Structure formats: C-alpha cells, structure tokens
C-alpha positions in Angstrom: 38.4 -130.3 -147.7 39.2 -128.4 -150.3 37.1 -128.3 -153.5 39.8 -130.3 -155.3 39.2 -133.4 -153.1 39.0 -136.1 -155.5 36.7 -138.2 -152.8 33.2 -139.1 -153.8 30.6 -140.9 -150.9 28.5 -141.4 -153.9 30.2 -143.7 -156.1 29.8 -147.7 -156.0 32.1 -148.1 -154.3 33.1 -145.0 -152.8 36.2 -143.5 -153.6 38.0 -141.7 -150.5 42.0 -141.2 -151.3 44.0 -140.2 -148.6 43.2 -136.4 -147.4 45.9 -134.2 -148.7 46.4 -132.4 -145.5 49.9 -131.9 -146.2 48.7 -129.6 -149.1 46.0 -128.0 -147.7 45.8 -124.2 -147.4 45.6 -124.0 -143.4 47.8 -126.5 -142.9 50.8 -124.1 -140.9 49.3 -121.4 -141.2 50.4 -118.6 -139.4 47.6 -116.1 -139.6 44.8 -115.3 -142.7 43.8 -111.4 -143.5 40.3 -110.6 -144.6 39.7 -107.4 -146.2 37.2 -105.7 -147.4 36.4 -103.3 -150.2 36.9 -99.7 -150.3 33.6 -98.9 -152.6 30.1 -100.4 -152.2 29.2 -103.0 -152.7 31.4 -104.3 -150.1 33.6 -107.3 -151.4 35.8 -109.2 -148.9 39.2 -110.9 -149.9 41.4 -113.3 -148.3 45.5 -113.8 -147.9 47.1 -116.8 -145.9 50.3 -116.5 -144.8 51.8 -120.3 -144.2 53.4 -122.7 -146.1 50.9 -123.3 -148.6 49.4 -120.2 -148.0 48.5 -117.7 -150.9 45.9 -115.5 -152.5 44.3 -113.3 -152.8 40.9 -115.5 -152.4 37.4 -114.4 -152.9 35.1 -114.4 -149.7 32.1 -115.4 -150.5 28.7 -115.8 -148.6 28.2 -119.3 -147.7 24.5 -120.3 -148.4 22.1 -122.1 -145.7 24.4 -121.1 -142.3 24.0 -117.5 -140.3 26.9 -114.8 -140.8 29.0 -117.6 -142.2 31.4 -117.1 -145.2 33.9 -119.0 -147.2 37.0 -118.6 -149.1 37.5 -119.9 -153.3 39.5 -119.3 -155.9 39.5 -116.9 -158.5 39.4 -119.4 -160.9 36.5 -119.2 -163.6 34.3 -121.8 -162.3 35.6 -120.8 -158.6 36.6 -123.4 -156.4 35.9 -123.7 -152.9 39.2 -123.6 -150.5 38.1 -125.5 -148.1 38.3 -122.4 -145.3 35.3 -120.9 -143.8 34.3 -118.7 -140.9 31.4 -116.5 -139.3 31.0 -113.3 -138.8 28.5 -111.0 -136.6 27.4 -108.1 -138.9 29.0 -106.4 -141.8 32.6 -105.3 -142.5 32.6 -101.8 -143.1 34.3 -100.1 -146.5 37.9 -100.6 -146.1 37.9 -102.9 -143.2 40.4 -105.5 -142.4 41.0 -108.1 -139.8 43.6 -110.8 -139.1 42.6 -114.5 -137.7 45.6 -116.7 -136.4 46.9 -119.1 -133.8 46.4 -117.7 -130.2 49.3 -116.7 -128.4 50.5 -117.5 -124.5 48.7 -114.6 -122.3 46.3 -113.5 -125.1 42.5 -112.8 -123.3 40.8 -115.0 -125.6 43.7 -118.0 -125.1 41.7 -121.2 -123.9 43.4 -124.1 -122.7 43.3 -127.4 -124.4 40.3 -129.7 -122.3 38.9 -126.6 -120.7 35.7 -128.3 -122.1 34.8 -124.7 -124.1 33.2 -126.5 -127.0 30.9 -128.5 -124.6 29.9 -125.7 -122.8 29.1 -123.7 -125.8 26.9 -126.9 -126.9 24.9 -127.3 -123.9 24.3 -123.6 -124.4 22.2 -124.6 -127.1 19.8 -125.6 -125.3 18.9 -121.7 -124.1 18.9 -120.4 -127.3 15.8 -119.4 -129.6 16.8 -122.0 -132.5 13.4 -123.2 -133.4 10.0 -120.9 -133.6 11.6 -118.5 -131.5 12.2 -121.0 -128.5 14.8 -122.9 -126.8 14.8 -126.6 -128.0 14.1 -127.9 -124.3 10.8 -125.6 -124.7 10.1 -126.1 -127.9 10.8 -130.1 -127.2 8.4 -129.5 -123.7 5.4 -127.7 -125.5 5.3 -130.2 -128.3 4.9 -133.0 -125.7 2.5 -131.4 -123.9 0.6 -130.1 -126.8 0.4 -134.4 -128.2 -0.7 -135.6 -124.8 -3.1 -132.6 -124.4 -4.1 -134.1 -128.3 -4.2 -137.7 -127.1 -6.0 -137.0 -124.3 -8.6 -135.3 -126.5 -9.2 -137.8 -128.8 -9.8 -140.5 -125.9 -12.3 -138.7 -124.6 -13.6 -138.1 -127.7 -13.8 -142.1 -129.0 -15.4 -143.1 -125.0 -18.1 -140.2 -125.8 -18.9 -142.0 -129.4 -19.0 -145.7 -128.0 -21.0 -144.6 -125.5 -23.5 -142.9 -128.2 -22.9 -146.0 -130.1 -24.3 -148.2 -127.9 -27.0 -146.1 -126.6 -28.2 -145.9 -130.1 -27.7 -149.7 -130.4 -30.1 -150.3 -127.7 -32.7 -147.7 -129.2 -32.5 -149.8 -132.3 -33.0 -153.0 -130.6 -36.2 -152.1 -128.2 -37.9 -150.7 -131.5 -36.6 -153.3 -133.9 -36.3 -156.5 -131.9 -38.5 -159.5 -131.1 -39.1 -160.0 -126.9 -40.3 -163.7 -127.7 -42.2 -164.0 -123.8 -44.7 -161.1 -125.5 -44.9 -163.4 -128.7 -45.8 -166.2 -126.7 -47.8 -164.4 -124.8 -50.0 -163.1 -127.9 -50.1 -166.2 -129.9 -51.9 -167.8 -126.4 -54.3 -164.6 -126.5 -54.5 -165.3 -130.8 -55.6 -169.1 -129.9 -58.0 -168.3 -127.4 -60.0 -166.0 -129.4 -60.0 -168.2 -132.6 -61.3 -171.0 -129.8 -64.1 -168.8 -128.6 -65.0 -168.0 -132.5 -65.2 -171.3 -133.5 -67.5 -172.4 -130.8 -69.9 -169.3 -131.4 -70.0 -170.6 -135.2 -70.4 -174.5 -133.6 -74.0 -173.1 -131.5 -74.9 -170.8 -134.4 -74.8 -174.2 -136.8 -76.6 -175.8 -134.4 -79.3 -173.5 -133.3 -80.1 -172.9 -137.3 -80.2 -177.0 -137.8 -83.1 -177.2 -134.3 -85.3 -173.9 -136.4 -85.2 -175.7 -139.9 -85.7 -179.3 -138.1 -88.8 -177.5 -136.0 -90.3 -176.1 -139.2 
C-alpha cells in the first residue's frame, strides 16, 4: 500500500478503509523504467507508464531486506509509493532497465498455476539462511544438540542421585542408632553393675566379721 494509505491497525478500533486500488501507481502499469545517475555516488530514479503512472520517483534502499529498494515521492518528507523491487548487485553509472509485464513467447514468461512460487518456497530449505546453514540442517543440528544436552543432564542427575544415596548411607552408619547394639550394651552394663554390687556386699560382710573378732 502507498504511504498515503489512511488505514491504521493500531487504532481502537482499527480503521481499514477500502484500498484505493484504482489510483495505485501499479494499476494498469505497462512498464517501469529505472535509471541510474551518470555521476557518483549512484542515485536511481524511476518513472511509471500507465493510467496512474508518473515520476520521477526516488529509488531508495529498503532497510531490513537484502538488495531491496522502494519508490518514494520527491516531496519533503518523502512518501512511499507502494512499489518495491530487488536487485542483484549495484547499478553502473548511467545504467537503466525496464520492468514490465511479460509478453507471450518471452523466455521468462511463467504460466499461471505452474507452481513456480511454491517451488521457490520449497527451495528455501536448501539455502543457507540461518548461521550459514539451511533451515533443515539448522533445525536438525539444533534438535540433536538439545537431545544430547538433555541426555547428558539426565546422566548427571542419575550420578548425583547415587552420590546422595551413598552419602546418606554413610551418614547413617556413623551417626545413627543401632537398637540391637544398644540393647546388648545395656545388658552388659547391668551385669557389670550387679557384679560390682556383689563385690561391695562381700567386702562389707568381711569387714564386719573382722571387727566382731577383734
């Protein structure tokens, strides 16, 4: 849509008036001529032939897209015309080219419904677009990396669980109470106490007998 389009999707509610297709510069366009300036730095202008054509329009880089350009009016501030294109490389001084509808018999003419757009979309999977890798290769390597990391974390968790179990067992062995051992010790201490009491009793009896003799 041209820059003068009055619609706004950010409004409350959004305002989307009927597109002015009938007045768009591309409606009925027979050709568009792009001309590079004859002096450096190279600047490009465009003229459009058709019912709503005109120009010249300034051709400026469309930021955010590789090798992409768009048409703007010469007004201040400039307004997007609503037409863009892509170039491979940079134009030479004074170079010009024309873009227009293909004619029957042209070598690059594509028939409607020949799946050329779909073929170009499917070809994206083999183009290095992400970290110098294709979507398919990058996705496969990412899934494999996540899987390996997940498996490694699982192994580390299992090892940590074993270490915790061994530490718990060792701690219980050193600080825990064995009821059987404690019962045996109580019986032993009781027998020792009884034996000591018997010795004291015999000693007292003997001492009393000695005093009576004297």
